[in-house]
C-alpha positions as CSV (number, residue, x, y, z in Angstrom):
1,M,0.0,0.0,0.0
2,S,1.5,3.3,-1.0
3,L,1.5,6.1,1.5
4,G,2.1,8.5,-1.4
5,T,-1.2,7.5,-3.1
6,L,-3.2,6.8,0.1
7,D,-6.4,8.9,-0.2
8,K,-9.6,9.3,1.8
9,T,-10.7,5.9,0.7
10,G,-7.5,4.1,1.6
11,T,-6.5,2.7,4.9
12,M,-3.4,1.5,6.6
13,N,-5.0,-1.4,8.5
14,K,-3.3,-4.0,6.3
15,V,0.2,-2.9,7.4
16,D,1.5,-5.4,9.9
17,L,2.4,-3.7,13.2
18,K,4.9,-6.4,14.1
19,T,6.8,-5.8,10.9
20,L,6.8,-2.1,11.5
21,I,8.2,-2.6,15.0
22,S,10.8,-5.1,13.9
23,V,12.1,-2.8,11.1
24,A,12.1,0.2,13.3
25,A,14.1,-1.7,16.0
26,D,16.5,-3.1,13.4
27,T,17.1,0.4,11.9
28,I,17.9,1.9,15.3
29,A,20.2,-1.0,16.2
30,A,22.0,-0.7,12.9
31,H,22.6,3.0,13.4
32,A,23.2,3.0,17.2
33,E,26.9,3.7,17.0
34,E,26.3,6.6,14.5
35,L,23.6,8.1,16.8
36,T,26.0,7.8,19.8
37,S,28.8,9.5,17.9
38,L,26.5,12.4,17.0
39,D,25.4,12.7,20.6
40,Q,28.9,12.6,21.9
41,A,29.7,15.7,19.9
42,I,27.0,17.9,21.5
43,G,25.0,15.9,24.0
44,D,25.3,13.2,26.7
45,G,26.7,10.6,24.3
46,D,24.1,8.0,25.1
47,H,21.3,8.6,22.5
48,G,22.2,5.6,20.3
49,L,22.3,3.2,23.3
50,N,19.1,4.6,24.8
51,M,17.1,4.4,21.6
52,K,18.4,0.9,20.9
53,R,17.3,-0.2,24.4
54,G,13.9,1.3,24.1
55,F,13.1,-0.1,20.7
56,E,14.4,-3.6,21.7
57,A,12.0,-3.4,24.7
58,V,9.2,-2.5,22.2
59,R,10.2,-5.4,20.0
60,A,10.1,-7.8,23.0
61,E,6.4,-7.0,23.4
62,A,5.5,-6.8,19.7
63,D,3.2,-9.8,19.9
64,T,1.1,-8.1,22.6
65,F,1.1,-4.8,20.9
66,A,-0.1,-6.4,17.7
67,T,-3.2,-7.7,19.3
68,K,-4.4,-4.2,20.2
69,P,-6.3,-1.7,18.0
70,L,-3.9,0.7,16.4
71,P,-4.6,3.6,18.7
72,D,-4.1,1.5,21.8
73,A,-1.0,-0.1,20.4
74,L,0.6,3.2,19.7
75,K,-0.2,4.5,23.1
76,A,1.3,1.3,24.7
77,I,4.4,1.7,22.5
78,G,4.8,5.3,23.7
79,T,4.5,4.3,27.3
80,K,7.1,1.6,26.8
81,L,9.5,4.1,25.2
82,V,9.1,6.5,28.1
83,M,9.9,3.7,30.5
84,T,12.9,2.3,28.7
85,V,14.7,4.9,26.5
86,G,15.6,7.2,29.4
87,G,17.1,10.7,29.2
88,A,15.3,13.4,27.4
89,S,14.5,11.2,24.4
90,G,12.3,8.8,26.3
91,P,9.6,11.4,27.2
92,L,9.8,13.0,23.8
93,F,9.6,9.9,21.6
94,G,7.1,8.4,24.0
95,T,4.9,11.5,23.8
96,L,5.1,11.3,20.0
97,F,3.6,7.8,19.9
98,M,1.2,8.3,22.8
99,A,-0.2,11.5,21.2
100,L,-0.4,9.8,17.8
101,G,-2.3,7.0,19.4
102,K,-4.7,9.4,21.0
103,E,-5.6,11.1,17.7
104,I,-5.4,8.3,15.1
105,S,-8.3,6.1,14.1
106,A,-8.2,2.3,14.1
107,E,-8.1,2.3,10.3
108,P,-6.6,5.6,9.3
109,D,-6.7,7.2,5.9
110,R,-4.1,9.6,4.8
111,A,-6.1,12.6,6.0
112,N,-6.5,11.2,9.5
113,L,-2.9,10.1,9.7
114,T,-1.7,13.6,8.7
115,A,-4.0,15.3,11.2
116,A,-3.0,12.9,14.0
117,F,0.7,13.4,13.2
118,G,0.2,17.1,13.4
119,K,-1.3,16.9,16.9
120,A,1.5,14.5,18.0
121,I,4.1,17.1,16.9
122,E,2.3,19.8,18.9
123,A,2.4,17.4,22.0
124,V,6.2,16.9,21.5
125,A,6.7,20.6,21.2
126,A,4.8,21.2,24.4
127,R,6.6,18.4,26.3
128,G,10.0,19.7,25.2
129,K,9.1,23.4,25.5
130,S,10.6,23.7,22.1
131,Q,9.8,24.8,18.5
132,V,11.1,24.4,15.0
133,G,14.5,25.9,14.4
134,Q,16.0,25.0,17.8
135,K,18.0,22.0,16.6
136,T,15.7,19.2,17.8
137,M,13.6,16.3,16.5
138,L,10.9,18.9,15.7
139,D,13.1,20.1,12.8
140,V,12.5,16.8,11.1
141,L,8.9,16.1,12.3
142,Q,7.5,19.4,10.9
143,P,8.9,19.0,7.4
144,V,7.6,15.4,7.3
145,H,4.1,16.7,8.3
146,D,4.4,19.4,5.7
147,A,5.2,16.7,3.1
148,L,2.2,14.7,4.1
149,L,0.0,17.8,3.8
150,Q,1.3,18.4,0.4
151,G,0.5,14.9,-0.8
152,K,4.1,13.9,-1.3
153,T,5.0,10.4,-2.2
154,G,6.8,8.0,0.2
155,P,10.3,8.6,-1.3
156,E,9.7,12.4,-1.2
157,I,8.7,12.1,2.4
158,T,11.8,10.2,3.3
159,D,14.0,12.6,1.3
160,A,12.4,15.5,3.2
161,A,13.2,13.8,6.5
162,D,16.8,13.2,5.6
163,S,17.3,16.7,4.3
164,A,15.7,18.2,7.4
165,A,18.1,16.2,9.6
166,A,21.1,17.4,7.6
167,A,19.7,21.0,7.9
168,T,20.3,20.8,11.7
169,V,24.1,20.8,11.2
170,P,24.5,24.6,10.7
171,M,21.9,25.4,13.4
172,K,22.7,26.6,16.9
173,A,21.1,24.5,19.5
174,L,18.6,26.4,21.7
175,R,17.1,23.5,23.6
176,G,18.4,20.5,25.4
177,R,21.9,19.8,26.6
178,A,23.4,20.9,23.3
179,S,22.2,24.4,24.0
180,F,24.8,24.7,26.8
181,L,27.5,24.6,24.1
182,G,26.2,27.8,22.4
183,D,28.0,28.4,19.1
184,R,30.0,25.2,19.6
185,S,26.8,23.2,18.8
186,I,27.0,24.6,15.2
187,G,28.5,22.1,12.7
188,H,27.0,19.0,14.2
189,M,23.8,17.1,13.3
190,D,21.3,16.7,16.1
191,A,21.1,13.1,17.1
192,G,17.4,13.2,17.8
193,A,16.8,14.7,14.4
194,R,18.8,11.9,12.8
195,S,17.0,9.1,14.7
196,T,13.7,10.7,13.8
197,A,14.6,10.7,10.1
198,L,15.8,7.1,10.3
199,L,12.4,6.0,11.8
200,V,10.5,8.0,9.2
201,R,12.4,6.2,6.5
202,A,11.9,2.8,8.0
203,V,8.2,3.1,8.6
204,T,7.5,4.8,5.2
205,E,9.4,2.2,3.3
206,I,7.3,-0.6,5.0
207,I,4.1,1.2,4.2
208,E,5.3,1.7,0.6
209,G,6.2,-2.0,0.4
210,Q,9.8,-1.2,-0.5
211,A,11.5,-2.8,2.5
């Protein structure tokens, strides 16, 4: 099923949640060292390890999550991430999934998915007391939402996510631990933005049937 051509009559209920979880966990595990290296430059240096631990915990309960309606499954995944990722990333990524679960329908079409994703982004911004342009995961989430609103195809959405993560390199961090570095945070990609882009690509490619 193509996310790019998903319209008001299309649904995502045929996408296997266990597969999504597995691919997301595999993606984070494969890039854990990269994420840690990015975080060592301007953060605590534990983003890769923390994200890997959280998504492995989600993978361990994939069978249970897969039996739930999509909204309940997403909320449960968010709760698990809050409990297991740790640091600042746990509450932020957990909030993203929990808020998405609160807003999404059991069989979402593209319009519902887009609207729910927008609400989830608002929840992350409120939780992190942040906004776009401050060198955080929001700098990837918002462009992805914009791409959804514009009816972009799956490959265009993943390209937007990757480009948005790269665009955090010249930014000065204004939130999180990286903000303590001031101008020294310039020249480094935000680890949270990179992990967000990786997850967007993994999920989108599964929905597109490319993975």
